[in-house]
C-alpha positions in Angstrom: -8.3 -25.9 23.3 -11.1 -23.7 21.8 -10.4 -20.2 20.5 -13.0 -17.4 20.6 -14.0 -17.4 17.0 -15.2 -13.8 17.0 -12.0 -12.4 18.5 -9.9 -14.6 16.1 -11.9 -13.2 13.2 -11.1 -9.7 14.3 -7.4 -10.6 14.4 -7.6 -12.0 10.9 -9.1 -8.7 9.7 -6.3 -6.7 11.3 -3.6 -8.9 9.9 -5.3 -9.2 6.5 -5.5 -5.5 6.1 -1.8 -5.1 7.2 -0.5 -7.8 4.8 -3.0 -7.0 2.0 -4.5 -10.5 2.1 -8.2 -11.2 2.3 -9.2 -11.8 6.0 -11.8 -14.3 5.0 -9.2 -16.4 3.2 -7.1 -16.4 6.4 -10.1 -17.3 8.6 -11.2 -20.1 6.3 -7.7 -21.6 6.2 -7.7 -21.8 10.0 -11.2 -23.4 9.9 -10.0 -25.9 7.3 -6.8 -26.9 9.0 -7.9 -26.9 12.7 -11.5 -25.9 13.0 -10.1 -22.7 14.5 -8.7 -24.4 17.6 -5.4 -24.1 19.5 -3.1 -26.9 20.6 -1.4 -29.2 18.1 -1.9 -32.2 15.9 1.3 -34.2 15.8 4.0 -31.8 14.6 1.6 -29.1 13.6 0.7 -26.3 16.0 -2.0 -23.7 16.5 -5.0 -22.6 14.5 -3.1 -22.7 11.2 -1.4 -26.0 12.1 2.0 -24.8 11.2 5.1 -26.9 11.5 8.0 -25.5 13.6 10.2 -25.3 10.5 7.5 -23.2 8.7 7.3 -20.9 11.7 11.0 -20.4 12.0 11.4 -19.8 8.3 8.6 -17.1 8.3 8.8 -15.6 11.7 11.1 -12.8 10.7 10.8 -10.2 8.1 12.7 -6.9 8.4 10.7 -5.2 5.6 7.4 -5.8 7.3 8.7 -5.6 10.9 7.8 -9.2 11.7 10.0 -10.6 14.5 8.9 -13.6 16.6 10.8 -16.3 18.5 10.2 -20.0 18.1 8.0 -20.4 21.1 5.6 -17.8 19.8 4.2 -20.5 17.5 1.8 -21.3 20.4 0.2 -17.8 20.3 -3.0 -17.8 18.1 -2.7 -14.0 17.5 0.9 -14.3 16.5 0.1 -17.2 14.2 -2.3 -14.8 12.5 0.6 -12.4 11.8 3.0 -15.1 10.5 0.3 -16.7 8.4 -0.6 -13.3 6.9 3.1 -12.9 5.9 3.2 -16.4 4.5 0.1 -15.7 2.4 1.4 -12.3 1.3 4.6 -14.0 0.0 2.8 -16.8 -1.7 0.4 -14.3 -3.4 3.4 -12.3 -4.8 5.1 -15.5 -6.0 1.9 -16.7 -7.8 1.4 -13.3 -9.4 5.0 -13.2 -10.5 4.7 -16.6 -12.2 1.2 -16.2 -13.7 0.6 -12.5 -14.1 -2.8 -12.7 -12.4 -4.2 -13.0 -8.9 -4.8 -16.5 -7.5 -8.1 -17.9 -6.4 -8.5 -19.0 -2.9 -7.8 -22.6 -4.0 -4.7 -21.6 -6.0 -3.3 -19.5 -3.1 -3.7 -22.4 -0.7 -1.9 -24.7 -3.1 0.8 -22.1 -3.6 1.4 -22.3 0.2 1.1 -26.0 0.5 1.6 -27.7 -2.9 1.4 -31.2 -1.4 -2.1 -30.5 0.0 -3.8 -31.2 -3.3 -6.6 -33.8 -2.8 -9.8 -34.7 -4.8 -11.8 -32.9 -2.0 -9.7 -29.8 -1.4 -11.9 -27.5 -3.4 -15.0 -28.6 -1.7 -13.4 -28.6 1.8 -12.1 -25.1 1.3 -15.4 -23.9 0.0 -17.1 -25.4 3.1 -14.6 -23.6 5.3 -15.3 -20.3 3.5 -19.1 -20.9 3.9 -18.7 -21.8 7.6 -16.8 -18.6 8.4 -18.6 -16.2 6.2 -20.8 -14.9 9.0 -17.9 -13.9 11.1 -16.4 -11.4 8.7 -18.8 -8.5 8.8 -19.0 -8.4 12.6 -15.2 -8.6 12.8 -14.8 -5.8 10.3 -17.4 -3.8 12.2 -15.4 -4.2 15.4 -12.0 -3.2 14.1 -12.5 -1.0 10.9 -14.0 2.3 10.2 -16.0 0.9 7.3 -17.0 -2.8 7.7 -18.0 -2.8 4.0 -14.3 -2.8 3.1 -14.1 -6.4 4.1 -16.5 -8.9 2.5 -16.8 -12.7 2.5 -15.2 -14.6 -0.3 -18.2 -16.2 -2.0 -16.4 -18.8 -4.1 -13.1 -20.6 -3.6 -12.4 -20.2 -7.3 -12.7 -16.4 -7.4 -9.6 -14.3 -7.5 -8.3 -13.2 -4.1 -7.0 -9.8 -3.1 -3.3 -9.5 -2.2 -0.4 -7.1 -2.4 -0.6 -4.4 -5.2 1.3 -5.2 -8.3 4.3 -3.0 -9.2 3.8 -0.1 -11.6 5.0 -0.9 -15.1 7.4 1.2 -17.2 5.2 1.7 -20.3 4.4 5.4 -21.1 0.8 6.6 -20.9 -0.8 7.2 -24.3 -1.7 10.9 -24.5 -5.4 11.8 -24.9 -6.6 14.5 -27.3 -7.4 17.9 -25.9 -11.1 18.9 -26.2 -11.8 21.1 -29.2 -12.7 24.1 -27.1 -10.0 23.4 -24.5 -10.7 22.0 -21.1 -10.3 23.0 -17.5 -6.8 24.2 -16.5 -4.6 24.4 -13.5 -3.8 28.1 -13.5 -0.9 30.1 -12.0 -3.4 32.1 -9.9 -4.8 28.8 -8.4 -1.3 27.7 -7.5 -0.3 31.0 -6.0 -3.5 31.2 -4.0 -3.3 27.7 -2.6 0.5 27.0 -2.5 2.0 30.5 -2.5 2.7 30.7 1.2 4.4 27.3 1.4 6.0 26.4 -2.0 9.1 27.9 -3.5 8.3 30.4 -6.3 10.3 28.4 -8.8 8.2 25.3 -8.0 5.0 27.2 -8.7 6.4 28.7 -11.8 7.6 25.3 -13.1 4.2 23.7 -12.4 2.3 26.6 -14.1 4.5 26.3 -17.2 3.9 22.5 -17.5 0.3 22.3 -16.4 -0.9 21.2 -19.9 0.6 17.8 -19.2 -2.3 17.0 -16.9 -4.8 17.2 -19.7 -2.6 15.2 -22.1 -2.5 12.4 -19.5 -6.2 12.3 -19.0 -6.6 14.5 -15.9 -8.9 16.6 -18.0 -12.1 17.2 -16.1 -12.8 19.6 -13.2 -13.4 16.6 -10.9 -10.3 14.7 -11.9 -8.2 17.9 -11.5 -9.7 18.5 -8.0 -8.9 15.0 -6.9 -5.4 15.2 -8.3 -4.6 18.5 -6.7 -6.1 17.4 -3.4 -3.8 14.4 -3.2 -0.6 16.2 -4.1 -1.5 19.1 -1.8 -1.9 16.7 1.1 1.2 14.7 0.2 3.5 17.7 0.1 1.9 20.2 2.5 1.0 22.5 -0.4 4.3 22.1 -2.0 6.4 22.6 1.1 7.8 19.0 1.4 9.0 17.8 -2.0 11.6 15.4 -0.6 11.2 13.1 2.4 13.0 14.2 5.6 14.7 11.5 7.5 16.2 13.9 10.0 14.9 12.1 13.1 15.9 12.1 16.7 16.6 8.8 18.4 13.5 9.2 20.5 11.3 9.8 17.5 12.6 6.8 15.7 11.5 4.5 18.5 7.9 5.9 17.9 7.9 5.6 14.1 9.7 2.2 13.9 9.3 0.6 17.3 10.3 -2.9 16.1 13.4 -1.7 14.2 14.4 0.5 17.1 13.1 -0.9 20.3 15.3 1.4 22.5 16.7 4.9 22.2 20.2 3.3 22.4 19.5 1.1 19.3 18.3 4.2 17.3 21.2 6.5 18.4 23.6 5.6 15.5 21.0 6.7 13.0 19.9 9.9 14.8 20.1 13.0 12.5 21.8 10.9 9.9 19.4 10.7 6.9 21.6 8.5 4.7 22.1 5.9 7.4 18.5 5.9 8.4 17.2 5.8 4.8 19.4 2.8 4.1 18.4 1.1 7.3 14.6 1.3 6.9 14.2 1.2 3.1 17.0 -1.2 1.8 16.0 -4.7 0.8 12.5 -3.7 -0.4 10.8 -1.6 -3.0 13.6 -2.6 -5.4 16.3 -1.1 -3.2 19.5 -3.2 -3.0 20.9 -4.3 0.3 24.4 -2.9 1.3 23.8 0.2 -0.9 22.7 3.8 -0.7 19.4 3.0 -2.5 17.3 3.6 0.6 18.6 7.1 0.9 18.9 7.9 -2.8 15.4 6.7 -3.6 13.5 8.1 -0.5 10.2 9.9 -1.1 10.4 12.7 -3.7 7.9 14.7 -5.7 4.3 15.5 -5.5 3.2 12.0 -4.7 6.4 11.1 -2.7 7.6 8.4 -5.1 9.7 6.0 -3.1 12.0 3.0 -3.9 14.3 2.2 -6.7 11.7 0.1 -8.5 9.2 3.0 -8.7 11.9 5.5 -9.7 12.9 3.1 -12.5 9.4 2.4 -13.8 8.0 5.9 -13.5 11.2 7.3 -14.9 10.9 5.1 -18.0 7.3 6.1 -18.4 8.2 9.7 -18.4 11.4 9.5 -20.4 13.5 10.5 -17.4 16.6 8.7 -16.0 15.4 8.9 -12.4 17.6 5.9 -11.3 20.9 7.7 -12.2 19.6 11.2 -11.6 16.9 10.9 -8.8 17.1 14.6 -8.2 15.2 15.1 -11.5 12.1 14.0 -9.5 11.9 17.3 -7.8 12.8 19.5 -10.8 9.9 21.9 -11.1 9.5 21.2 -14.8 9.1 17.5 -14.1 7.0 17.2 -11.0 3.6 17.4 -12.6 4.5 14.9 -15.4 5.8 12.4 -12.8 2.8 12.9 -10.4 0.2 12.7 -13.2 1.8 9.5 -14.5 1.7 7.9 -11.1 -1.9 9.1 -10.5 -3.1 7.5 -13.8 -1.0 4.3 -13.5 -2.4 3.8 -9.9 -5.9 3.7 -11.4 -7.2 6.9 -9.8 -9.2 8.2 -12.8 -12.3 6.0 -12.5 -12.5 6.6 -8.7 -12.0 10.3 -9.2 -14.9 10.2 -11.8 -17.0 8.6 -9.1 -15.9 11.2 -6.6 -14.7 8.5 -4.2 -12.0 10.2 -2.1 -11.4 7.1 0.0 -10.5 4.9 -3.0 -8.4 7.6 -4.6 -6.5 8.3 -1.3 -5.9 4.6 -0.7 -4.5 4.1 -4.2 -2.1 7.0 -3.6 -1.1 6.2 0.0 -1.4 2.4 0.1 -0.9 1.5 -3.5 -4.2 -0.3 -3.9 -7.9 0.6 -3.5 -9.9 0.1 -0.3 -13.3 1.2 0.8 -12.2 2.1 4.3 -10.3 5.2 5.4 -8.6 3.2 8.1 -4.9 3.1 7.6 -4.8 5.9 5.0 -2.2 8.4 6.3 -3.5 12.0 6.5 -7.0 11.1 5.2 -8.8 14.1 6.9 -6.3 16.4 5.2 -6.9 14.7 1.8 -10.7 15.1 2.3 -10.3 18.8 3.3 -8.0 19.5 0.3 -10.6 18.0 -2.0 -13.2 20.5 -0.8 -10.8 23.3 -1.4 -9.9 22.2 -4.9 -13.5 21.5 -5.9 -14.1 25.2 -5.2 -11.1 26.1 -7.4 -12.4 24.1 -10.3 -16.1 24.9 -9.8 -17.2 21.4 -8.8 -20.5 21.4 -6.9 
């Protein structure tokens, strides 16, 4: 049975953005394996021609809230979701083994090692070529900025996937300009954060503001982008630690798949430890059957989250954040930690280009995009940038 190719391309864009996998790769695989058609071919079903065993093995993932039953294999849109998860996992496995991103060919073979044939590269390239014209209209239909999704020109070029974890290496300090550079001053902090942040936080930040220049946040534009992001993340210093004090009703709105009913959420209502462990354990380096989810919930100016980040950023900063996570909100540490994250996430070049979308996506999503879709609180980040440009005299 034929599938509406345009609508299917739109679904690939949605799922590709969610799973951080290039939508064009997903669409091309469906073209290669089935010609983007429904039904089955022997024991392989749907547009991605998945076997029932493949579906059952990949139809559930608590971390990404993927939960499908066996019969959902017949739904093309749900196949898009499960295939997106499969590609996401394969991408991470390849990067872990090779320390680089796979090409489209390599990612396909990571998913199906037994699919290697003399014509695979040419067949996949043809599938990419045959579906290239569907990508821009699909992105136009479902994204704020269709330029954020582009066709994959060559099956041998690296594909985009989940962001790599931050490493533990310290940032090499940069020399201060001879005549000194722009500074974050106590007056700026009091003016912009004075009504929301605690006085000791403002004092600690003012006393340690020199760390920004030493880590390369040393131009008015870089400082404006940095302060805009941390102001948006914390509500001008008001929220330095993530609150998990939710009602049962609110949990069903925030995590509808984890808590499909108010009754299922009730045991976690107003219980931050239980809720943190429920929604965060088993991912981001957090161990299952532990208090990691609660202990390593969001803290600091960029709301660092997860044991892996606490470990890596802590080592970069010379702080034992794993055994003493409360150090992440110590006023004398918050700028060091946030600046380290900002630089390690690759924000400086995009700040130099004054690209608030890409800086915001690195901070909020962990990887760059050219679309504001999916960036939490983007209007506030943009508004804060305007404020901090005024503070640092950026036209």
